[in-house]
N, C-alpha and C positions, 0 to 999 in steps of 0.2 A: 506493500500499500505505499503510495508516494506521495502524503498527504491531502490525502483522502479519506473516507469512512465507508463503511458499510455496514449491515445490520443484519443482527439474528433475535425470527422474532418466534419465539417459546409462549403457550398461550395468548394468555393480552400480555405480554411482556415482552419492550423490545433492548437487546442490546446494543448498544454502538461499538464498534471495533475501529478505533484510529491508528493511523502511519503517520509517520511524523520520517523524512529524509535524516541522515545524521548532515546536524547543521554547517560539518564544515566540507562539506563536499561543493564544492561550487562556489561555495560565500565567503572567499577571504577576503572581500571589500567590508564588510559589515561583521559586525561580531556572532559569534555561535548561539550567544543568547538570544539577540535578536531576531537571527534566521529560524531559532525553533520557534521565537513565538509566533512569527510569520506562518510558518506552516501550520504548526496547532492549531490558530486561526482559520486557518485555509479550509484544514481537518474538517473543525466543526460546521461549516458553511451549512447548512440545508438539515442541522438536527434541530428538530421541532419541541421536542419533546426536554420540557425539564424535568430536571428530577429520572431521567434515565440512566440507568445503567453505563458508563462509560468505563470502557478499557482504551488506552491509549499503548501500540506497543512501538516504542522510541528505544536508539541503540546508547545513548546518552543518560544516565542516572546522575550525574554531576547535578545534573539541571532540576531536581526533584521537587524544589520550592518554588518552581516557573510551571512544572505541571501543577502540581495543587491550586496556584492561582485558577483553573481553568476548571476544576472541582472535578478532575478523573475521579473514578473510583478505585481501579487498578492500576499498574502502571509495567508493565514488562520490558527489560532493561537487561542490559548486558555490558561491554567493551572492556569491562574492569580485571578480565580473565581472572578473576577470584584474588587481584594481585598477584599477583603471578607466583610470587615467591609469597610463603605465609608462615607465619611467625605461632606454633602451636597456642592458642587460648587469649591472641590477641586479634590479629589480622592480619590482611594480605597487606604488600610488603611497597607495591610502585603500580600505578595502574595508569591509564593513558589518560590525558587530560584532569587528572588530580594529582599527581605527582606520588609522592612517598607518603605513606601510612596512609591512604585514600579512606574518605567516610566510607564509602561504598562500592564494595569490590561482590557482595554474596549474600545471599540470603533474603529475608522480606523487613522493609523499613515503613514508618507509620509516621504520615505528620498532616495536621489537619484533619481533616475526613478521607485522606486517599492514602493506598498503601502502595509498593511497589516489590517487585520479585527481581531482583538481578540474578539470573544467571552465569556462574563462573566458564561455562561454555565448553567446548571441545576445542577448540585450539589454542594457538600464542598467540603474543604481540611479537613487536620486531625478536622478543627475548625466544632465541626456539624453545623455551625449558619450563616446566613448572616445579617447581619443590613445594614439599607437603600441601597440593594444592591440588587435588581428582577432577577430572575432568568432569560436567553434569548436565545430566539434563535433566528440565523440570517436568513435571506433571500436575497441570492445576486443574483440581474440581470446582465448579461453580453451582450453589445451592442456595432456592430461596433462605431468608431469613427468617421468615416463620412456623 
């Protein structure tokens, strides 16, 4: 999905799935934050139902606070490669665009009314190996609140 959305109808409920491009791709003239903000606005065009469940697919977890401003319920992200190297019981050591000891490397994070799940993924970044950082594929099941 490239700065657009689709929807899934389940009974009377509609779930919107929005996808935005990596803000660094082709946007060297503007900041990544502004590029991501514009991409989210574009992907929201045409969504009419307030209060509908919205899932955002975004490469960049470090922009979590921006995503929450648009009332995303669930954000699925990656990019951090789990911190590439992990220190047991602490966290990842380095991640693209987050530097050393990044805030968002893997797992679930909550802010305001949004949750973000960051996958460590399967690949490597510019560093061709992982240390104490197993690759992962995440499975998510959505269920009604009632």
